[in-house]
C-alpha positions as CSV (number, residue, x, y, z in Angstrom):
1,M,-0.1,-0.1,-0.3
2,E,1.3,3.3,-1.0
3,T,2.2,5.5,2.4
4,V,2.6,9.4,2.6
5,A,3.4,11.7,5.1
6,L,0.2,13.7,6.6
7,G,1.6,17.0,6.2
8,E,4.2,17.5,8.8
9,T,2.3,15.8,11.7
10,G,5.3,13.4,11.4
11,A,2.6,10.5,10.9
12,V,2.5,8.2,7.9
13,V,-0.2,7.1,6.6
14,S,-2.2,5.2,3.3
15,R,-2.7,7.3,0.8
16,L,-6.2,5.0,0.8
17,G,-8.7,6.4,3.3
18,F,-11.4,4.1,4.8
19,G,-14.6,6.7,5.0
20,G,-16.8,6.1,7.9
21,A,-20.4,7.8,6.7
22,P,-21.4,4.3,4.8
23,A,-21.0,2.8,8.0
24,G,-23.3,5.0,10.4
25,L,-25.9,6.8,8.6
26,T,-29.3,4.6,7.4
27,N,-29.7,4.4,3.2
28,Y,-26.3,6.0,2.8
29,L,-25.1,5.0,-0.8
30,G,-27.7,2.0,-0.7
31,A,-30.3,0.3,1.5
32,Y,-28.4,-0.2,5.1
33,T,-28.6,0.0,8.7
34,P,-26.2,0.2,11.2
35,E,-29.0,-1.5,13.3
36,D,-28.6,-4.8,11.3
37,S,-26.4,-7.3,12.7
38,R,-25.4,-8.8,9.3
39,Q,-25.1,-5.6,8.1
40,R,-22.9,-4.5,10.6
41,R,-20.6,-7.2,11.1
42,S,-20.1,-6.9,7.0
43,V,-18.5,-3.3,7.7
44,I,-16.4,-4.8,10.7
45,E,-14.9,-7.3,7.9
46,A,-14.5,-4.5,5.6
47,I,-12.1,-2.8,8.3
48,G,-10.5,-5.4,9.3
49,R,-9.4,-6.4,5.6
50,A,-8.2,-3.0,4.8
51,V,-6.3,-3.5,7.7
52,D,-4.6,-6.5,6.4
53,L,-4.1,-5.1,3.1
54,G,-2.4,-1.8,4.1
55,V,-4.8,0.9,4.9
56,T,-4.0,2.6,8.0
57,Y,-5.9,5.9,7.7
58,F,-9.8,6.1,8.8
59,D,-12.0,8.8,9.2
60,T,-15.2,8.6,10.8
61,A,-17.5,11.1,12.9
62,P,-20.2,11.2,15.7
63,A,-22.9,12.6,13.3
64,Y,-22.4,9.6,11.2
65,G,-25.3,7.9,12.7
66,D,-25.6,9.5,16.4
67,G,-22.6,7.4,17.1
68,A,-22.8,4.4,15.2
69,S,-19.9,4.7,13.0
70,E,-17.3,5.4,15.6
71,A,-18.7,2.2,17.6
72,I,-18.3,0.1,15.1
73,F,-15.1,1.5,14.0
74,G,-14.2,0.9,17.5
75,D,-15.5,-3.0,17.8
76,A,-13.5,-3.5,14.3
77,L,-9.7,-1.6,15.1
78,H,-9.7,-2.3,19.1
79,G,-6.3,-3.2,19.9
80,L,-4.7,-2.1,16.8
81,G,-3.7,0.9,18.7
82,A,-0.5,2.9,16.4
83,H,-0.8,0.5,13.8
84,V,-3.6,2.6,12.4
85,F,-4.6,6.2,12.3
86,V,-7.8,7.2,13.4
87,A,-9.8,10.3,12.7
88,T,-12.9,11.6,13.9
89,K,-15.0,14.9,14.4
90,L,-16.5,17.6,16.1
91,T,-19.9,18.8,15.5
92,L,-20.5,22.7,15.8
93,P,-22.4,23.7,18.9
94,G,-26.1,25.0,18.8
95,T,-24.8,27.8,21.3
96,W,-21.5,29.2,21.6
97,D,-22.0,29.3,25.2
98,R,-20.4,26.4,27.3
99,I,-18.2,25.6,24.4
100,E,-15.8,23.8,26.7
101,E,-18.0,21.3,28.1
102,H,-19.6,20.8,24.2
103,V,-15.7,19.8,23.0
104,R,-14.9,17.6,26.2
105,A,-18.2,16.3,26.5
106,S,-17.8,15.1,22.8
107,V,-14.4,14.3,22.6
108,E,-15.0,11.8,25.8
109,A,-18.0,10.3,23.8
110,S,-15.7,9.6,20.7
111,L,-12.7,7.9,23.3
112,K,-15.4,5.7,24.5
113,R,-17.1,4.8,21.2
114,L,-13.9,4.1,19.4
115,R,-12.3,2.7,22.2
116,R,-8.6,4.3,22.4
117,E,-7.3,6.1,24.8
118,R,-6.4,9.2,22.3
119,L,-7.5,10.3,18.8
120,D,-4.7,11.0,16.3
121,L,-7.1,13.7,14.9
122,L,-10.2,15.8,16.0
123,Q,-11.4,18.1,13.2
124,I,-14.2,20.3,13.2
125,H,-17.3,19.0,11.6
126,G,-18.6,21.7,9.0
127,D,-19.4,22.6,5.4
128,S,-19.6,26.1,5.0
129,Y,-18.6,28.3,7.4
130,S,-20.2,32.0,8.1
131,D,-17.6,34.7,9.2
132,D,-19.6,35.4,12.6
133,V,-18.6,30.9,13.1
134,A,-15.1,31.5,11.9
135,E,-14.8,34.4,14.5
136,A,-16.0,32.2,17.4
137,V,-14.0,29.3,16.5
138,L,-10.5,31.5,16.5
139,A,-11.1,34.0,19.0
140,P,-9.5,33.7,22.6
141,G,-11.8,31.4,24.6
142,G,-13.2,30.1,21.2
143,L,-13.8,26.8,20.5
144,L,-10.5,26.1,18.6
145,S,-8.8,27.1,22.1
146,H,-10.9,24.1,24.0
147,M,-9.5,21.3,21.1
148,E,-5.9,23.1,21.8
149,A,-5.8,22.4,25.3
150,L,-7.1,18.5,24.6
151,R,-4.3,18.4,22.7
152,D,-2.1,20.0,24.9
153,A,-3.6,17.5,27.9
154,G,-2.9,14.4,25.2
155,L,-6.5,13.1,24.3
156,I,-5.7,14.6,21.1
157,R,-2.5,14.2,18.4
158,F,-3.7,16.3,15.6
159,L,-5.9,19.0,14.8
160,G,-8.3,19.9,11.3
161,F,-11.5,21.1,9.9
162,T,-13.8,19.8,7.5
163,T,-15.3,21.8,4.4
164,E,-17.3,21.5,1.4
165,D,-16.9,25.0,0.4
166,Q,-13.5,27.7,-1.1
167,N,-15.6,30.8,0.8
168,P,-13.0,33.2,3.0
169,A,-13.6,31.3,5.7
170,V,-11.5,28.3,4.7
171,Y,-8.5,30.4,3.8
172,R,-8.4,31.9,7.7
173,F,-8.3,28.7,9.0
174,I,-5.8,27.7,7.1
175,R,-3.8,30.9,7.7
176,S,-4.5,30.6,11.1
177,G,-1.5,28.3,11.4
178,R,-3.6,26.4,14.2
179,F,-4.8,23.2,12.1
180,D,-2.8,20.2,11.1
181,V,-5.0,18.9,8.4
182,L,-7.7,20.0,5.9
183,Q,-10.4,17.9,4.5
184,L,-12.2,18.6,2.1
185,C,-14.4,18.0,-0.9
186,Y,-12.4,17.4,-4.3
187,N,-13.0,15.0,-7.3
188,L,-13.4,14.9,-10.9
189,I,-16.5,17.2,-11.0
190,Y,-15.3,19.3,-8.0
191,Q,-12.1,20.5,-8.7
192,H,-12.0,24.3,-7.7
193,P,-9.9,23.4,-4.5
194,S,-7.4,22.9,-7.0
195,E,-7.3,24.9,-10.3
196,P,-3.7,23.5,-11.9
197,T,-2.8,25.7,-14.4
198,R,-3.3,29.0,-12.3
199,P,-2.5,27.7,-10.0
200,F,-4.8,28.4,-7.1
201,G,-7.5,27.1,-4.7
202,S,-7.5,25.8,-1.3
203,M,-5.2,23.0,-1.6
204,F,-2.6,25.3,-2.4
205,E,-3.1,27.0,0.2
206,A,-3.1,24.2,2.6
207,E,0.3,22.7,1.3
208,A,2.0,26.2,1.2
209,H,1.0,26.2,5.5
210,K,2.3,22.2,5.7
211,M,-1.0,20.9,5.8
212,G,-1.9,17.8,5.5
213,I,-4.6,17.1,2.7
214,V,-7.7,14.7,3.1
215,T,-10.3,14.4,0.4
216,M,-13.4,13.6,0.6
217,R,-16.7,12.4,-1.9
218,T,-13.4,11.1,-3.9
219,V,-15.6,9.0,-6.5
220,T,-18.3,12.0,-6.7
221,S,-20.9,10.0,-4.4
222,G,-22.1,8.7,-7.2
223,I,-23.0,12.3,-9.2
224,F,-20.5,11.4,-12.3
225,Q,-22.0,8.0,-13.1
226,R,-25.5,9.3,-12.4
227,W,-24.7,11.8,-14.8
228,L,-23.4,9.9,-17.7
229,Q,-26.7,7.4,-17.7
230,W,-28.7,10.2,-18.2
231,V,-26.5,11.3,-21.1
232,N,-25.2,7.9,-22.3
233,P,-28.6,5.3,-20.7
234,N,-26.7,2.4,-22.4
235,N,-23.3,2.9,-20.6
236,T,-21.9,-0.4,-19.1
237,F,-18.5,1.1,-18.4
238,D,-17.2,1.1,-14.8
239,Y,-15.4,4.8,-14.1
240,T,-14.7,4.3,-10.4
241,P,-11.5,3.6,-10.8
242,A,-10.2,6.5,-13.0
243,L,-12.2,8.4,-10.7
244,L,-10.2,7.5,-7.8
245,Q,-7.0,7.4,-9.6
246,F,-7.6,10.9,-10.7
247,V,-7.6,12.3,-6.8
248,L,-4.4,10.1,-6.6
249,S,-3.0,11.5,-9.2
250,N,-2.9,15.1,-7.6
251,P,0.3,15.3,-5.9
252,L,-1.4,17.9,-3.4
253,V,-3.2,15.0,-2.3
254,D,-2.2,13.0,0.6
255,V,-5.4,10.5,1.4
256,A,-8.3,10.0,-0.9
257,L,-11.3,8.5,1.4
258,V,-13.3,6.0,-0.1
259,G,-16.8,4.7,2.0
260,M,-16.8,0.7,2.4
261,R,-19.2,-1.4,3.7
262,D,-17.8,-5.2,2.5
263,T,-14.6,-6.5,2.1
264,Q,-14.9,-7.1,-1.8
265,L,-15.1,-3.3,-2.3
266,V,-12.5,-2.8,0.0
267,E,-10.0,-5.7,-2.1
268,A,-11.0,-3.6,-5.4
269,N,-10.4,0.1,-4.4
270,V,-7.1,-1.2,-2.7
271,R,-6.2,-3.1,-6.1
272,I,-7.1,0.3,-7.8
273,A,-5.0,2.5,-5.5
274,E,-1.9,0.0,-5.6
275,D,-2.5,0.1,-9.9
276,L,0.6,2.6,-10.3
277,T,0.1,2.2,-14.3
278,G,-3.2,1.1,-15.6
279,D,-2.4,-2.5,-16.0
280,I,-5.2,-3.9,-14.0
281,Y,-7.8,-0.7,-14.4
282,P,-7.1,1.9,-17.3
283,P,-6.1,4.2,-16.8
284,G,-3.7,4.5,-13.6
285,R,-2.2,7.8,-12.8
286,I,-1.9,10.5,-15.2
287,D,-0.2,13.7,-15.1
288,I,-2.8,16.5,-13.8
289,R,-0.6,19.4,-15.2
290,A,-0.7,17.9,-18.6
291,L,-4.3,16.8,-18.2
292,H,-5.1,20.4,-18.2
293,E,-3.0,21.8,-21.1
294,R,-5.1,23.4,-23.6
295,Y,-2.9,23.1,-26.8
296,V,-1.8,19.9,-27.1
């Protein structure tokens, strides 16, 4: 399995990451419920198989099924300790008073469900941050300061945030120098974080600040495939390998997350990630800059 240094954290992780949303969310990307013991066991087996094949980066969140995803990850990864890197998230509070209690309660609950003594990475779980929310996060005594306090106390190794936006708050967070990892939406149809011909985008900014960069929606959450089916109903080609390889071809990307719920999918995605030349699934890794050349 290909590995990479995660920014300047000092952690070395697999470039293929195991995304936890499908493990906890009911009927997310297909019929599923974490309460079904058979389906739950399938996810646990998938996580175990991923570990066997060299996947070390696992990403989950309390919001994925009210803690269900974290609990499944905890059962599957218990006892592995330093052999895996486990990232989870902190949901933004509904009210901004008693922030310290909110942060501590969330971290303690995550640690219990994940059955770990320390979180490798705690990320603020967000999609789009308003200016007011960004201020509440970064201000003295704000949300981030309480995350930092728990990091300094040894309950967390690294801090990050997730986003599906490219607004000023994202750049403000990156430029603060207080986050270690950025997780964002990036794939073939959502390339705005990395425009290579300028170059421009939050991924370049994060790289300049030596942050780790993790992608979500890596294979477009089925949107690209759905569009192709609309414009070409008779299409039978599986574009998943090419979509995953597109993201892994970007040198700014450290980890590409893919949600997986069974061992067959794990094995297929590992084969794709390890196929650097396209010998198994055409195409393999590509030259992103050459792809964007307009005059060839």
